[in-house]
C-alpha positions in Angstrom: 16.6 6.5 -27.4 20.2 5.3 -27.3 21.0 2.4 -25.0 22.1 3.3 -21.5 25.4 1.3 -21.0 26.4 -0.1 -17.7 29.5 2.1 -17.8 27.3 5.2 -17.9 24.8 4.6 -15.1 25.4 4.9 -11.3 26.0 1.7 -9.3 24.8 1.6 -5.7 24.7 -0.8 -2.7 21.9 -2.3 -0.7 23.2 -3.6 2.6 21.0 -5.9 4.6 23.6 -5.8 7.5 24.0 -9.6 7.5 24.7 -11.3 10.8 27.1 -14.2 10.0 27.2 -17.5 11.8 29.4 -17.2 14.9 29.3 -13.4 15.0 27.0 -10.7 16.5 25.4 -7.4 15.4 28.4 -5.4 16.6 30.7 -7.2 14.2 28.1 -6.7 11.5 28.0 -3.0 11.9 31.8 -2.7 11.8 31.9 -4.8 8.6 29.2 -2.6 7.1 31.1 0.6 7.8 34.3 -0.9 6.3 32.3 -1.9 3.2 30.7 1.6 2.9 34.1 3.3 3.2 35.6 1.0 0.5 32.7 1.4 -2.0 32.9 5.2 -1.5 36.5 5.0 -2.6 35.4 2.9 -5.6 32.9 5.5 -6.7 29.6 3.8 -5.9 26.7 6.3 -5.7 24.5 5.3 -2.8 24.6 3.0 0.3 21.2 2.0 1.4 20.1 -0.1 4.4 16.9 -2.1 4.7 14.4 -2.3 7.6 13.7 -5.8 8.7 12.6 -7.2 12.0 12.7 -10.5 13.9 15.3 -12.1 11.5 18.4 -13.8 12.8 20.4 -12.9 9.7 19.6 -9.2 9.5 20.8 -6.5 11.9 19.3 -3.3 10.3 16.1 -3.2 12.3 16.9 0.3 13.7 17.5 1.6 10.2 17.8 5.3 10.8 20.3 4.8 13.6 22.4 2.6 11.3 22.2 5.2 8.5 23.6 7.8 10.9 26.5 5.5 11.8 27.4 4.8 8.1 27.0 8.5 7.1 29.1 9.6 10.0 31.9 7.2 8.9 31.9 8.2 5.3 32.3 11.6 3.5 30.6 11.7 0.1 28.5 8.6 -0.7 24.7 9.1 -0.3 23.3 7.0 2.5 19.7 6.1 2.9 16.9 3.6 3.5 16.0 0.8 1.1 13.7 1.2 2.8 11.9 2.5 5.8 8.7 0.3 6.1 6.2 3.1 6.5 3.4 1.0 8.0 5.6 0.5 11.1 6.0 4.3 11.8 4.1 7.5 12.2 5.1 9.8 9.3 6.0 12.6 11.8 8.6 10.3 13.5 10.1 9.5 10.1 10.2 13.1 9.1 12.0 14.1 12.4 14.5 11.2 12.1 15.4 11.9 8.5 15.3 15.6 9.1 17.9 15.0 11.8 20.0 12.9 9.5 19.7 15.5 6.6 20.8 18.2 9.0 23.8 16.3 10.1 24.8 15.1 6.6 23.4 17.7 4.1 22.7 16.6 0.6 23.6 12.9 1.4 20.5 11.3 2.8 17.8 9.4 0.8 14.5 8.2 2.1 13.2 5.1 0.4 9.8 4.0 1.5 8.0 0.6 1.4 4.5 -0.4 2.2 5.3 -3.9 3.6 6.1 -4.4 7.3 9.5 -6.0 6.6 8.6 -8.9 8.8 5.9 -11.5 9.7 2.4 -10.4 10.7 2.8 -11.3 14.3 5.9 -9.1 14.6 4.1 -6.4 12.5 1.4 -6.2 15.1 4.0 -5.8 17.8 5.5 -2.9 15.9 2.2 -1.1 15.2 -1.2 -2.4 16.3 -3.1 -0.8 13.4 -0.9 -2.5 10.8 -3.6 -3.3 8.3 -5.0 0.2 8.3 -1.6 1.8 8.0 -0.7 -0.4 4.9 -3.9 0.9 3.3 -2.9 4.5 4.2 0.5 4.2 2.5 -0.2 6.9 -0.1 -1.7 9.3 2.5 1.3 8.7 4.8 3.7 9.6 1.9 1.9 12.8 1.3 1.9 13.6 5.0 5.7 13.1 4.9 6.0 15.5 2.0 3.9 18.0 3.9 6.2 17.8 7.0 9.3 18.3 4.8 7.7 21.3 3.1 8.5 25.0 3.9 4.7 25.6 3.5 4.1 23.7 6.7 5.6 26.3 8.9 2.3 27.6 10.2 0.7 24.2 10.8 -0.1 23.0 14.3 2.1 19.9 13.8 5.6 20.5 12.4 8.7 18.3 11.9 11.6 20.1 13.5 14.2 19.2 12.2 12.9 18.2 8.8 10.8 21.2 7.7 12.1 22.8 4.6 14.8 20.2 4.0 15.3 18.5 0.7 15.2 14.8 1.6 14.6 12.8 -1.6 11.7 10.4 -1.3 11.8 7.1 -3.3 9.0 4.6 -3.7 10.1 1.1 -3.3 8.2 -1.9 -4.5 7.9 -5.4 -5.7 4.5 -5.2 -7.5 2.6 -3.1 -10.1 0.8 -1.3 -7.3 3.9 0.5 -6.2 4.7 1.3 -9.8 1.4 3.1 -10.3 1.9 5.0 -7.0 5.4 6.2 -7.8 4.3 7.3 -11.3 1.2 9.1 -9.9 3.3 11.0 -7.4 6.1 11.7 -9.8 8.8 10.1 -7.6 11.8 7.9 -8.4 11.1 4.2 -8.3 13.2 1.4 -6.9 12.2 -2.2 -7.6 13.2 -5.2 -5.4 14.1 -7.6 -8.2 16.7 -9.2 -6.0 13.9 -11.2 -4.3 10.7 -10.5 -6.2 11.5 -11.0 -9.9 8.0 -11.9 -11.2 6.5 -8.5 -11.8 9.8 -6.6 -12.4 9.6 -5.9 -16.1 5.8 -5.2 -16.0 6.2 -2.8 -13.1 8.9 -0.7 -14.5 7.1 -0.4 -17.8 3.9 0.7 -16.0 5.9 3.3 -14.1 7.4 4.7 -17.2 4.2 4.7 -19.2 2.2 6.4 -16.4 4.7 8.8 -15.0 3.5 12.3 -14.2 6.2 15.0 -13.8 6.3 16.6 -10.4 8.3 19.3 -8.7 10.5 16.5 -7.4 11.2 14.8 -10.7 10.8 15.8 -14.4 11.3 12.4 -15.9 10.9 8.8 -14.7 13.8 7.4 -12.9 14.1 3.6 -12.3 16.6 1.8 -10.1 16.5 -2.0 -9.6 18.3 -4.1 -7.0 19.9 -7.4 -8.1 22.1 -10.0 -6.3 25.7 -10.0 -7.4 28.4 -12.4 -6.2 31.7 -11.7 -7.9 35.2 -13.2 -7.5 38.4 -13.7 -9.4 37.2 -17.0 -10.9 33.8 -18.4 -11.7 34.4 -21.4 -9.4 35.2 -19.2 -6.4 32.1 -17.1 -7.0 29.9 -20.2 -7.2 31.3 -21.4 -3.9 30.8 -18.0 -2.2 27.2 -18.0 -3.5 26.4 -21.1 -1.5 26.0 -18.9 1.6 23.3 -17.0 -0.3 21.7 -20.3 -1.4 21.5 -21.5 2.2 20.0 -18.2 3.2 17.4 -18.3 0.4 16.5 -21.9 1.3 15.9 -20.8 4.9 13.5 -18.1 3.6 11.6 -20.7 1.5 11.4 -23.2 4.4 10.8 -20.7 7.1 13.9 -21.9 8.9 15.9 -18.7 9.0 19.5 -18.7 10.4 22.4 -16.4 10.5 24.4 -16.3 7.2 26.2 -19.5 6.9 29.8 -20.3 5.7 30.1 -21.4 2.1 30.1 -25.1 1.3 31.5 -27.1 -1.6 28.1 -28.5 -2.5 24.5 -27.9 -1.7 23.8 -31.6 -1.9 21.7 -32.6 1.1 21.1 -29.0 2.1 17.9 -28.5 0.0 15.2 -30.6 -1.6 14.4 -30.6 -5.3 11.4 -28.4 -4.6 13.4 -26.0 -2.5 16.1 -25.7 -5.1 13.6 -24.9 -7.8 12.0 -22.3 -5.6 15.3 -20.7 -4.8 16.3 -20.6 -8.5 13.0 -18.9 -9.3 13.6 -16.3 -6.6 17.2 -15.8 -7.8 16.2 -15.0 -11.4 18.1 -11.7 -11.2 21.2 -13.0 -9.6 24.6 -12.6 -11.2 27.5 -14.9 -10.2 30.9 -15.1 -11.7 34.2 -13.5 -12.5 34.7 -10.0 -14.0 34.1 -11.1 -17.6 31.0 -13.1 -16.8 29.5 -10.4 -14.6 30.2 -7.7 -17.2 28.6 -9.8 -20.0 25.5 -10.8 -18.0 24.9 -7.3 -16.6 25.3 -5.7 -20.0 22.5 -8.0 -21.4 20.4 -7.2 -18.3 20.8 -3.5 -18.9 20.0 -3.7 -22.6 16.6 -5.3 -21.6 15.8 -2.9 -18.8 17.4 0.4 -19.6 17.8 1.2 -15.9 18.8 4.7 -14.8 20.7 3.2 -11.8 21.6 -0.3 -10.6 21.6 -1.3 -7.0 23.4 -4.4 -5.9 23.2 -6.6 -2.8 25.7 -9.4 -2.0 25.2 -12.1 0.6 28.8 -13.2 1.2 30.0 -14.7 4.5 33.5 -13.4 4.6 33.6 -9.6 4.9 36.8 -9.3 2.9 35.4 -11.5 0.1 32.3 -9.2 0.1 34.4 -6.1 -0.3 36.4 -7.8 -3.1 33.1 -8.7 -4.8 32.3 -5.0 -5.1 35.8 -4.4 -6.4 35.4 -7.0 -9.1 31.9 -5.6 -9.9 33.3 -2.1 -10.4 36.0 -3.5 -12.8 33.2 -5.3 -14.7 31.2 -2.1 -15.0 34.2 -0.1 -16.2 35.1 -2.7 -18.9 31.5 -3.6 -19.8 
């Protein structure tokens, strides 16, 4: 099979709706909409938002509400979840919410599903008391969702209205081989979270491809992976912008989470040797630099992975610099 070049695959966006130091969620949402409108103009394929809870730096906890806000402010770009953490929700509620979104914005809504809670276990219990049972029931919950979306469910005692009979694409999200096996078994597209969980990435996508079973939803395996990209006009500027991400990742490692911090000239004194090593391991699939460096590095990455689609997330403090990062990335793709 010929190589899939970066110029020929769709590029998409994962927005964690970052709350920046000194600002609030209202500012975050306006920044996200401006970004979505700009990347739509640039020709990006999807704009996904991720469900997280109890995190000072993330404002996308009410994910379906925010999807509606972004879809309502754009015209053509697909908008969806990357993902809805299904253990936190009854499948019927998800079907009704995404049925509503798909009715408002036809042929533009994606439903990416994850099996993790998107938070710590204490918060997970506050979200849904039978958390452990619901995680184990993830495959059954997906099939329940498919049933609610099916036209064949019209005579059932429990129906999703709106939702029933609508074509809402379901994706399986994951960071482990378990999710790869499930996506392959169900014949659904697979999105891997390599932006924070690089260890099993190559193994998982190979397992998915090798075990894929065609379904009425998908005839061939379809792999999308998410990576971190911080691009700027110069390598030095990109490296400086990336220090906001480094501080955020250090907070994840230490458990001392804060709003996204302003960039700094040096990380000296902001992390220990151990923390630096842990962050660098977590950032394995992170691409930082100018147009030429990003193009070269992503081309090599694509040669190794043969992705069908690339999703990008960018933790950048300044909203205009974040928009410009996606502009530089699009140039890198076109010239790669």
